[in-house]
Residue frames as qw, qx, qy, qz and C-alpha x, y, z in Angstrom:
[[0.292, -0.570, -0.293, 0.710, -77.03, -146.06, -106.32],
 [0.342, 0.852, 0.356, 0.176, -78.58, -142.96, -107.88],
 [0.501, 0.488, -0.057, 0.712, -76.54, -139.95, -108.96],
 [0.274, -0.794, 0.030, -0.541, -77.90, -137.62, -106.25],
 [0.835, -0.548, 0.045, -0.006, -76.94, -140.02, -103.43],
 [0.828, 0.132, -0.008, 0.545, -73.48, -140.50, -104.93],
 [0.206, 0.684, -0.050, 0.698, -73.04, -136.73, -104.98],
 [0.566, -0.749, 0.034, -0.344, -74.11, -136.54, -101.31],
 [0.924, -0.291, 0.015, 0.249, -71.55, -139.19, -100.32],
 [0.635, 0.384, -0.023, 0.670, -68.76, -137.37, -102.18],
 [0.092, -0.768, 0.049, -0.632, -69.65, -134.07, -100.47],
 [0.772, -0.622, 0.010, -0.132, -69.72, -135.78, -97.04],
 [0.892, -0.087, 0.012, 0.443, -66.25, -137.25, -97.59],
 [0.404, 0.569, -0.012, 0.716, -64.88, -133.94, -98.86],
 [0.352, -0.798, 0.033, -0.489, -66.23, -132.15, -95.79],
 [0.880, -0.456, 0.014, 0.130, -64.57, -134.73, -93.52],
 [0.753, 0.206, 0.014, 0.624, -61.29, -134.12, -95.34],
 [0.125, 0.727, 0.014, 0.675, -61.64, -130.35, -95.01],
 [0.477, -0.734, 0.135, -0.465, -62.36, -130.38, -91.29],
 [0.357, 0.304, -0.837, 0.282, -60.27, -133.43, -90.37],
 [0.449, -0.420, -0.773, 0.159, -61.35, -134.70, -86.93],
 [0.208, -0.501, -0.377, 0.751, -61.37, -131.16, -85.58],
 [0.285, 0.868, 0.390, -0.117, -62.42, -127.79, -86.96],
 [0.028, 0.884, -0.326, -0.333, -59.11, -126.33, -88.10],
 [0.921, 0.363, 0.055, 0.131, -57.35, -127.69, -91.16],
 [0.598, -0.588, 0.262, 0.478, -53.57, -127.86, -90.85],
 [0.562, 0.352, 0.427, 0.614, -53.08, -127.35, -94.59],
 [0.016, 0.909, 0.241, 0.340, -54.64, -123.91, -94.11],
 [0.533, -0.826, 0.076, 0.165, -52.53, -123.21, -91.02],
 [0.719, -0.192, 0.350, 0.569, -49.31, -124.20, -92.79],
 [0.401, 0.588, 0.374, 0.595, -50.11, -122.01, -95.79],
 [0.189, -0.946, -0.163, -0.207, -51.02, -119.06, -93.55],
 [0.655, -0.659, 0.158, 0.336, -47.85, -119.44, -91.47],
 [0.674, 0.074, 0.371, 0.635, -45.63, -119.61, -94.55],
 [0.289, 0.612, 0.365, 0.640, -47.11, -116.63, -96.38],
 [0.307, -0.938, -0.136, -0.084, -47.68, -114.33, -93.40],
 [0.698, -0.467, 0.185, 0.511, -43.98, -114.83, -92.68],
 [0.500, 0.266, 0.393, 0.724, -43.19, -113.60, -96.19],
 [0.019, -0.848, -0.356, -0.392, -45.65, -110.70, -95.89],
 [0.493, -0.856, -0.042, 0.149, -44.20, -109.51, -92.57],
 [0.680, -0.241, 0.280, 0.633, -40.65, -109.85, -93.92],
 [0.361, 0.511, 0.404, 0.668, -41.49, -107.75, -96.98],
 [0.216, -0.924, -0.244, -0.200, -43.05, -105.11, -94.73],
 [0.632, -0.677, 0.089, 0.365, -39.94, -104.98, -92.53],
 [0.574, -0.109, 0.413, 0.698, -37.69, -104.66, -95.60],
 [0.264, 0.650, 0.059, -0.710, -40.04, -102.12, -97.22],
 [0.141, -0.063, 0.834, 0.530, -40.30, -104.46, -100.21],
 [0.297, 0.613, 0.652, -0.333, -43.58, -102.92, -101.30],
 [0.194, 0.364, 0.455, 0.789, -45.23, -100.88, -104.04],
 [0.044, 0.411, 0.426, -0.805, -46.90, -97.61, -103.06],
 [0.018, 0.433, 0.650, 0.624, -50.17, -96.54, -104.61],
 [0.174, 0.132, 0.349, -0.911, -53.00, -94.12, -103.88],
 [0.041, 0.488, 0.856, 0.168, -56.71, -94.90, -103.95],
 [0.127, -0.095, -0.046, -0.986, -58.98, -92.00, -104.88],
 [0.073, -0.468, -0.869, 0.143, -62.32, -92.11, -103.08],
 [0.176, -0.327, -0.183, -0.910, -65.25, -89.79, -103.75],
 [0.220, -0.376, -0.829, 0.350, -67.47, -89.48, -100.69],
 [0.213, -0.634, -0.308, -0.676, -70.45, -87.47, -99.48],
 [0.005, -0.151, 0.611, -0.777, -70.73, -85.83, -96.07],
 [0.185, -0.458, -0.870, -0.001, -73.72, -87.28, -94.26],
 [0.101, -0.544, -0.451, 0.701, -74.49, -83.97, -92.52],
 [0.212, 0.663, 0.021, -0.718, -74.72, -81.53, -95.43],
 [0.792, 0.495, 0.357, -0.027, -74.42, -83.67, -98.55],
 [0.159, 0.867, -0.398, -0.253, -71.18, -81.98, -99.72],
 [0.958, 0.247, -0.033, 0.141, -69.03, -84.13, -102.02],
 [0.180, -0.856, 0.476, 0.086, -65.34, -84.44, -101.28],
 [0.834, 0.394, -0.382, 0.063, -62.37, -86.44, -102.58],
 [0.626, -0.664, 0.409, -0.015, -60.06, -88.46, -100.32],
 [0.631, 0.550, -0.546, 0.036, -56.71, -89.83, -101.43],
 [0.823, -0.485, 0.262, -0.140, -55.82, -92.91, -99.38],
 [0.178, 0.657, -0.730, -0.055, -52.24, -94.16, -99.41],
 [0.965, -0.063, 0.134, -0.217, -51.80, -97.89, -99.82],
 [0.146, -0.570, 0.795, 0.150, -48.87, -100.32, -99.61],
 [0.903, 0.244, -0.097, -0.340, -49.10, -103.30, -101.99],
 [0.323, -0.464, 0.822, 0.068, -47.32, -106.63, -101.56],
 [0.846, 0.307, -0.211, -0.382, -47.46, -109.27, -104.29],
 [0.437, -0.427, 0.791, -0.017, -46.30, -112.83, -103.69],
 [0.665, 0.289, -0.572, -0.384, -45.94, -115.48, -106.36],
 [0.844, -0.329, 0.299, -0.301, -47.01, -118.74, -104.73],
 [0.453, 0.527, -0.719, -0.016, -44.12, -121.22, -104.62],
 [0.009, 0.106, -0.929, 0.355, -45.26, -123.42, -101.73],
 [0.668, -0.198, -0.278, -0.661, -48.50, -125.40, -101.53],
 [0.384, -0.334, 0.750, -0.421, -49.37, -127.49, -98.49],
 [0.565, 0.187, 0.799, -0.089, -51.61, -129.81, -100.53],
 [0.269, 0.190, 0.708, 0.625, -52.91, -130.38, -104.06],
 [0.079, 0.795, 0.594, -0.089, -56.05, -128.31, -103.39],
 [0.103, -0.859, 0.035, 0.501, -53.86, -125.21, -103.77],
 [0.623, 0.065, 0.532, 0.569, -52.47, -126.19, -107.17],
 [0.282, 0.710, 0.449, 0.464, -54.45, -123.40, -108.86],
 [0.283, -0.928, -0.110, 0.216, -53.36, -120.71, -106.38],
 [0.695, 0.450, 0.041, 0.559, -50.81, -118.54, -108.18],
 [0.245, 0.417, -0.168, 0.859, -50.63, -115.23, -106.35],
 [0.365, -0.692, -0.542, 0.306, -51.38, -113.55, -103.03],
 [0.193, 0.541, 0.063, 0.816, -51.87, -109.79, -103.06],
 [0.383, -0.608, -0.529, 0.452, -51.95, -107.75, -99.85],
 [0.120, 0.637, 0.142, 0.748, -53.10, -104.15, -99.90],
 [0.425, -0.476, -0.528, 0.560, -52.60, -102.15, -96.70],
 [0.044, 0.779, 0.273, 0.562, -54.54, -98.88, -96.66],
 [0.412, -0.091, -0.448, 0.788, -53.15, -96.26, -94.31],
 [0.230, -0.807, -0.404, -0.363, -55.52, -94.13, -92.22],
 [0.080, 0.579, -0.364, 0.725, -54.69, -91.32, -89.83],
 [0.318, -0.190, 0.666, -0.647, -56.98, -92.69, -87.12],
 [0.181, 0.191, 0.963, -0.058, -59.61, -95.35, -86.47],
 [0.376, 0.613, 0.407, -0.563, -62.53, -93.01, -87.23],
 [0.335, 0.609, -0.423, -0.581, -61.18, -92.35, -90.73],
 [0.004, 0.168, -0.968, -0.184, -60.67, -96.08, -91.23],
 [0.292, 0.394, 0.810, -0.320, -64.29, -96.76, -90.24],
 [0.370, 0.659, 0.069, -0.652, -65.47, -94.04, -92.63],
 [0.463, 0.583, -0.514, -0.426, -63.70, -95.62, -95.61],
 [0.518, -0.211, 0.822, -0.103, -63.91, -99.28, -94.53],
 [0.710, 0.439, 0.541, -0.103, -66.31, -100.19, -97.32],
 [0.405, 0.860, -0.199, -0.239, -64.67, -97.90, -99.90],
 [0.080, 0.646, -0.756, -0.061, -61.44, -99.88, -99.51],
 [0.893, 0.012, -0.347, -0.287, -63.30, -103.22, -99.19],
 [0.138, -0.558, 0.747, -0.333, -61.35, -104.13, -96.06],
 [0.870, -0.058, 0.403, -0.277, -61.33, -107.92, -95.79],
 [0.272, -0.355, 0.810, 0.380, -60.42, -110.56, -98.34],
 [0.783, 0.414, 0.002, -0.464, -61.46, -112.12, -101.61],
 [0.538, -0.211, 0.772, 0.263, -60.55, -115.40, -103.30],
 [0.576, 0.567, -0.220, -0.547, -60.56, -115.35, -107.08],
 [0.747, -0.133, 0.650, 0.042, -60.52, -119.05, -107.73],
 [0.758, 0.604, 0.245, -0.002, -60.97, -118.70, -111.47],
 [0.528, 0.760, -0.254, 0.280, -57.62, -116.95, -111.90],
 [0.827, -0.089, -0.382, 0.403, -55.81, -118.23, -108.83],
 [0.191, 0.458, -0.254, 0.830, -55.58, -115.05, -106.77],
 [0.446, -0.667, -0.547, 0.241, -56.22, -114.29, -103.11],
 [0.161, 0.579, -0.051, 0.798, -56.46, -110.59, -102.24],
 [0.458, -0.556, -0.548, 0.426, -56.26, -109.31, -98.68],
 [0.053, 0.722, 0.085, 0.685, -57.36, -105.72, -98.12],
 [0.596, -0.432, -0.482, 0.474, -55.90, -104.69, -94.77],
 [0.028, -0.930, -0.095, -0.355, -55.31, -101.41, -92.97],
 [0.566, -0.050, -0.394, 0.722, -52.81, -99.49, -90.88],
 [0.231, -0.927, -0.294, -0.024, -53.46, -96.69, -88.40],
 [0.123, -0.956, 0.259, 0.066, -50.99, -93.83, -88.57],
 [0.372, 0.672, -0.639, -0.034, -48.47, -96.05, -90.38],
 [0.280, -0.307, 0.873, -0.255, -48.78, -99.08, -88.06],
 [0.549, 0.021, -0.673, -0.495, -50.24, -102.11, -89.92],
 [0.747, -0.255, 0.371, -0.490, -52.75, -104.30, -88.09],
 [0.186, 0.409, -0.880, -0.156, -50.73, -107.50, -88.49],
 [0.346, 0.077, 0.889, -0.290, -53.14, -109.92, -86.72],
 [0.608, 0.523, 0.283, -0.527, -55.97, -108.91, -89.06],
 [0.411, 0.583, -0.583, -0.389, -53.77, -109.71, -92.09],
 [0.023, 0.209, -0.977, 0.033, -53.13, -113.25, -90.84],
 [0.434, 0.281, 0.708, -0.481, -56.77, -113.79, -89.83],
 [0.589, 0.593, 0.001, -0.549, -58.08, -112.63, -93.21],
 [0.320, 0.505, -0.750, -0.283, -55.50, -114.66, -95.11],
 [0.173, -0.047, 0.965, -0.191, -56.44, -117.82, -93.17],
 [0.531, 0.434, 0.468, -0.557, -60.10, -117.16, -93.90],
 [0.575, 0.626, -0.248, -0.464, -59.51, -116.85, -97.65],
 [0.133, 0.413, -0.895, -0.102, -57.15, -119.84, -97.71],
 [0.395, 0.133, 0.845, -0.336, -59.96, -121.93, -96.19],
 [0.619, 0.575, 0.197, -0.497, -62.34, -120.81, -98.96],
 [0.394, 0.619, -0.598, -0.323, -59.72, -121.62, -101.58],
 [0.121, -0.213, 0.965, -0.097, -59.26, -125.06, -100.02],
 [0.561, 0.333, 0.601, -0.462, -63.02, -125.64, -100.12],
 [0.625, 0.654, -0.100, -0.414, -63.10, -124.87, -103.83],
 [0.173, 0.575, -0.785, -0.150, -59.92, -126.86, -104.46],
 [0.201, -0.035, 0.967, -0.155, -61.65, -129.95, -103.06],
 [0.080, -0.273, -0.814, -0.506, -64.73, -129.37, -105.17],
 [0.040, -0.647, -0.657, 0.385, -67.12, -127.48, -102.88],
 [0.184, 0.273, 0.354, 0.875, -68.24, -124.98, -105.51],
 [0.030, 0.486, 0.563, -0.667, -70.23, -122.33, -103.65],
 [0.211, 0.223, -0.313, -0.899, -71.25, -120.74, -106.96],
 [0.348, -0.184, -0.829, -0.398, -73.71, -123.63, -107.34],
 [0.139, -0.397, -0.753, 0.505, -75.41, -122.79, -104.05],
 [0.007, -0.627, -0.512, -0.587, -78.62, -121.04, -105.12],
 [0.433, -0.810, -0.370, 0.136, -79.28, -119.75, -101.60],
 [0.503, -0.505, 0.072, 0.697, -75.88, -118.03, -101.43],
 [0.292, 0.263, 0.473, 0.789, -76.24, -116.67, -104.95],
 [0.176, -0.780, -0.488, -0.350, -79.52, -115.03, -103.96],
 [0.527, -0.745, -0.199, 0.358, -77.99, -113.73, -100.71],
 [0.506, -0.200, 0.223, 0.809, -74.98, -112.22, -102.51],
 [0.143, 0.489, 0.503, 0.698, -77.30, -110.45, -104.93],
 [0.329, -0.815, -0.387, -0.279, -79.15, -108.83, -102.01],
 [0.641, -0.382, -0.270, 0.609, -76.19, -107.84, -99.83],
 [0.276, 0.120, 0.105, 0.948, -75.97, -104.45, -101.51],
 [0.239, -0.708, -0.520, -0.413, -79.55, -103.50, -100.58],
 [0.215, -0.722, 0.189, -0.630, -80.22, -100.89, -97.88],
 [0.218, 0.295, -0.827, 0.427, -78.65, -102.06, -94.62],
 [0.262, -0.002, 0.685, -0.679, -81.77, -102.03, -92.47],
 [0.713, 0.110, -0.161, -0.673, -84.37, -103.53, -94.79],
 [0.867, -0.144, 0.421, -0.223, -85.50, -107.15, -94.55],
 [0.847, 0.516, -0.127, 0.030, -83.83, -108.10, -97.85],
 [0.306, 0.702, -0.542, 0.345, -80.36, -107.10, -96.64],
 [0.501, -0.489, 0.580, -0.418, -80.78, -108.57, -93.16],
 [0.946, 0.064, 0.263, -0.180, -81.90, -111.96, -94.49],
 [0.736, 0.603, -0.266, 0.153, -79.07, -112.00, -97.04],
 [0.043, 0.695, -0.599, 0.396, -76.48, -111.24, -94.35],
 [0.701, -0.321, 0.521, -0.366, -77.87, -113.97, -92.07],
 [0.955, 0.278, 0.074, -0.068, -77.83, -116.56, -94.84],
 [0.566, 0.677, -0.391, 0.261, -74.27, -115.62, -95.78],
 [0.156, -0.654, 0.608, -0.423, -72.77, -115.49, -92.28],
 [0.684, -0.229, 0.602, -0.343, -74.39, -118.75, -91.13],
 [0.844, 0.406, -0.289, -0.200, -73.60, -120.70, -94.31],
 [0.938, -0.277, 0.107, 0.179, -71.44, -123.76, -93.68],
 [0.704, 0.440, -0.029, 0.557, -68.64, -122.47, -95.91],
 [0.005, 0.782, -0.163, 0.602, -68.46, -119.19, -94.01],
 [0.739, -0.625, 0.146, -0.203, -68.64, -120.85, -90.58],
 [0.943, -0.011, 0.025, 0.333, -65.80, -123.22, -91.51],
 [0.484, 0.557, -0.100, 0.667, -63.68, -120.23, -92.52],
 [0.331, -0.795, 0.105, -0.498, -64.61, -118.36, -89.34],
 [0.907, -0.413, -0.035, 0.072, -63.21, -121.24, -87.28],
 [0.731, 0.227, -0.105, 0.635, -59.71, -120.35, -88.47],
 [0.022, -0.687, 0.096, -0.720, -60.26, -116.80, -87.23],
 [0.724, -0.619, -0.003, -0.305, -61.46, -118.22, -83.91],
 [0.928, -0.103, -0.119, 0.337, -58.45, -120.53, -83.59],
 [0.464, 0.451, -0.144, 0.749, -56.08, -117.61, -84.17],
 [0.288, -0.690, 0.058, -0.661, -57.92, -115.46, -81.63],
 [0.873, -0.471, -0.095, -0.082, -57.93, -118.22, -78.98],
 [0.819, 0.046, -0.138, 0.555, -54.16, -118.59, -79.35],
 [0.238, 0.571, -0.071, 0.783, -53.58, -114.84, -79.36],
 [0.435, -0.636, 0.095, -0.630, -55.66, -114.24, -76.22],
 [0.243, 0.221, -0.886, 0.328, -54.47, -117.47, -74.57],
 [0.691, -0.318, -0.110, -0.639, -57.99, -118.54, -73.67],
 [0.086, 0.261, -0.906, 0.321, -57.98, -120.87, -70.67],
 [0.287, 0.260, 0.794, -0.469, -61.70, -121.44, -70.06],
 [0.164, 0.472, 0.768, 0.402, -64.82, -121.96, -72.22],
 [0.066, -0.848, -0.447, 0.276, -66.41, -118.94, -70.52],
 [0.229, -0.627, 0.213, 0.713, -63.69, -116.76, -72.08],
 [0.430, 0.286, 0.690, 0.507, -64.72, -117.63, -75.63],
 [0.136, 0.881, 0.452, -0.033, -67.05, -114.63, -75.62],
 [0.249, -0.771, 0.188, 0.555, -63.93, -112.42, -75.78],
 [0.452, -0.057, 0.669, 0.588, -63.11, -113.75, -79.27],
 [0.222, 0.319, -0.216, -0.896, -64.11, -111.70, -82.29],
 [0.281, -0.072, -0.831, -0.476, -65.83, -114.56, -84.15],
 [0.196, -0.455, -0.831, 0.253, -68.11, -115.16, -81.15],
 [0.035, 0.495, 0.238, -0.835, -68.84, -111.44, -80.79],
 [0.222, 0.192, -0.517, -0.805, -69.63, -111.31, -84.51],
 [0.241, -0.270, -0.912, -0.193, -71.99, -114.29, -84.21],
 [0.107, -0.528, -0.657, 0.527, -73.81, -112.55, -81.33],
 [0.126, 0.393, -0.089, -0.907, -74.22, -109.41, -83.44],
 [0.295, 0.002, -0.728, -0.618, -75.86, -111.50, -86.14],
 [0.209, -0.414, -0.873, 0.151, -78.19, -113.01, -83.56],
 [0.031, 0.518, 0.321, -0.792, -79.18, -109.44, -82.65],
 [0.216, 0.233, -0.475, -0.820, -79.81, -108.91, -86.36],
 [0.253, -0.233, -0.909, -0.237, -82.07, -111.97, -86.39],
 [0.114, -0.515, -0.676, 0.514, -83.94, -110.58, -83.40],
 [0.112, 0.420, -0.055, -0.899, -84.36, -107.26, -85.25],
 [0.230, 0.007, -0.744, -0.627, -85.76, -109.08, -88.28],
 [0.242, -0.385, -0.890, 0.019, -88.35, -110.93, -86.20],
 [0.140, -0.584, -0.534, 0.594, -89.40, -107.90, -84.13],
 [0.028, 0.497, -0.082, -0.863, -89.29, -105.10, -86.71],
 [0.304, 0.178, -0.615, -0.705, -90.89, -106.78, -89.73],
 [0.776, 0.040, 0.243, -0.581, -94.24, -108.48, -90.24],
 [0.666, -0.031, 0.741, 0.080, -94.56, -112.15, -91.14],
 [0.654, 0.694, 0.299, -0.050, -95.88, -111.06, -94.53],
 [0.193, 0.908, -0.360, -0.094, -92.77, -108.94, -95.23],
 [0.388, -0.519, 0.759, 0.060, -90.43, -111.73, -94.08],
 [0.710, 0.200, 0.675, 0.004, -92.22, -114.46, -96.04],
 [0.557, 0.818, 0.086, -0.117, -92.32, -112.30, -99.15],
 [0.069, 0.826, -0.553, -0.086, -88.55, -111.83, -99.00],
 [0.485, -0.328, 0.811, -0.011, -87.86, -115.47, -98.16],
 [0.802, 0.440, 0.354, -0.192, -89.89, -116.60, -101.16],
 [0.411, 0.804, -0.408, -0.134, -86.88, -115.53, -103.29],
 [0.066, -0.505, 0.855, -0.099, -84.98, -118.35, -101.57],
 [0.639, -0.089, -0.695, -0.316, -87.82, -120.86, -101.83],
 [0.323, -0.120, -0.771, 0.536, -88.27, -120.58, -98.05],
 [0.353, -0.750, -0.308, -0.467, -90.72, -119.22, -95.49],
 [0.242, -0.731, 0.390, -0.506, -90.31, -117.92, -91.95],
 [0.888, -0.344, 0.237, -0.194, -90.75, -121.35, -90.34],
 [0.937, 0.216, -0.009, 0.275, -88.18, -123.10, -92.56],
 [0.327, 0.741, -0.267, 0.522, -85.79, -120.13, -92.26],
 [0.461, -0.685, 0.379, -0.417, -85.86, -120.23, -88.45],
 [0.975, -0.137, 0.174, -0.005, -85.28, -123.98, -88.59],
 [0.741, 0.509, -0.135, 0.417, -82.26, -123.39, -90.81],
 [0.003, 0.783, -0.337, 0.523, -80.92, -120.73, -88.44],
 [0.762, -0.520, 0.293, -0.253, -81.30, -123.07, -85.46],
 [0.972, 0.097, 0.079, 0.199, -79.32, -125.81, -87.25],
 [0.561, 0.626, -0.168, 0.514, -76.58, -123.41, -88.33],
 [0.285, -0.782, 0.325, -0.450, -76.22, -121.90, -84.85],
 [0.908, -0.331, 0.251, -0.058, -75.80, -125.41, -83.46],
 [0.862, 0.363, -0.002, 0.355, -73.19, -126.12, -86.16],
 [0.196, 0.794, -0.252, 0.517, -71.34, -122.88, -85.29],
 [0.553, -0.675, 0.343, -0.347, -71.35, -123.67, -81.54],
 [0.977, -0.108, 0.172, 0.059, -70.29, -127.30, -82.02],
 [0.745, 0.478, -0.083, 0.457, -67.36, -126.33, -84.21],
 [0.065, -0.829, 0.280, -0.481, -66.36, -123.53, -81.82],
 [0.776, -0.521, 0.316, -0.166, -66.10, -126.10, -79.01],
 [0.951, 0.158, 0.095, 0.249, -64.02, -128.38, -81.24],
 [0.432, 0.727, -0.197, 0.497, -61.61, -125.53, -81.99],
 [0.369, -0.760, 0.345, -0.410, -61.25, -124.76, -78.30],
 [0.921, -0.279, 0.268, -0.035, -60.70, -128.44, -77.41],
 [0.830, 0.435, -0.032, 0.347, -58.17, -128.74, -80.22],
 [0.147, 0.799, -0.304, 0.497, -56.27, -125.76, -78.82],
 [0.631, -0.615, 0.365, -0.299, -56.33, -127.20, -75.27],
 [0.982, 0.017, 0.149, 0.110, -55.06, -130.56, -76.60],
 [0.629, 0.619, -0.156, 0.444, -52.22, -128.82, -78.41],
 [0.152, -0.790, 0.359, -0.473, -51.24, -126.89, -75.28],
 [0.845, -0.408, 0.303, -0.167, -51.31, -130.10, -73.23],
 [0.927, 0.272, 0.026, 0.258, -49.06, -131.81, -75.77],
 [0.319, 0.759, -0.281, 0.492, -46.61, -128.90, -75.55],
 [0.491, -0.684, 0.385, -0.379, -46.54, -129.23, -71.75],
 [0.968, -0.139, 0.211, -0.016, -45.98, -132.99, -71.97],
 [0.776, 0.489, -0.113, 0.382, -43.10, -132.60, -74.42],
 [0.013, 0.795, -0.350, 0.495, -41.57, -129.98, -72.11],
 [0.741, -0.520, 0.344, -0.249, -41.83, -132.34, -69.12],
 [0.975, 0.131, 0.079, 0.161, -40.17, -135.15, -71.11],
 [0.523, 0.663, -0.236, 0.481, -37.25, -132.88, -72.05],
 [0.270, -0.746, 0.374, -0.480, -36.85, -131.73, -68.45],
 [0.903, -0.321, 0.253, -0.131, -36.89, -135.32, -67.15]]
């Protein structure tokens, strides 16, 4: 057996382990449940550190420069529980909650505060950048983001090193380009529809399905992950309609691709996203049915 085929087999087995028979990994869920409990407890007890982030911005209308001081609550947790060996290198979880007066201000400084999450596998840190509106933290977004980053950490813990993915490296390098040019659009599409990102999105979807108590497949469109996927499909449509084949192929050459191979990739990844979404929904329905059965047994 050659080395390349052996590597393929190892990756296949690792991916089976990560996704189990469904699309949500219970090691991730257990870690998220444990540490969101600690985060919410620290918030209730005001066991936090206060800091201020200084942001220099420019008014879009007149170009005037102004300085905004954004208050932020910081929670640091030393990791003392690990649901499996893949988390052995996870040492700390840091949650930063930026406080905004209203949603418009939050939207204005969303990128300045890097709202979302990052996993620093090399030094064992997960950072969640969350927000509050007028002093009220958005608690569901903290749990969703933490689950997302815990999934990425699990992927790396089991050897799926995304830094070796040349396509994602190229995409990450182009994400900072102007939002509406072909370079940025293609980079965003590659990133969002990558297998690693889709797998992490499934944990967001699972949380949303439980939160909204989805009872029918037709209601999936209410979930944020599905709405986000549809926005990216609109972005794909924009790419195809607003740019020439020459422009698209020129950009895709950086990835060693062309328009035909790129569209084939997108079709495969959309199928992967949809298939895993159905598995998450079925998993949730199975869990709810098991709860009902256990309740009936107790009542009998």
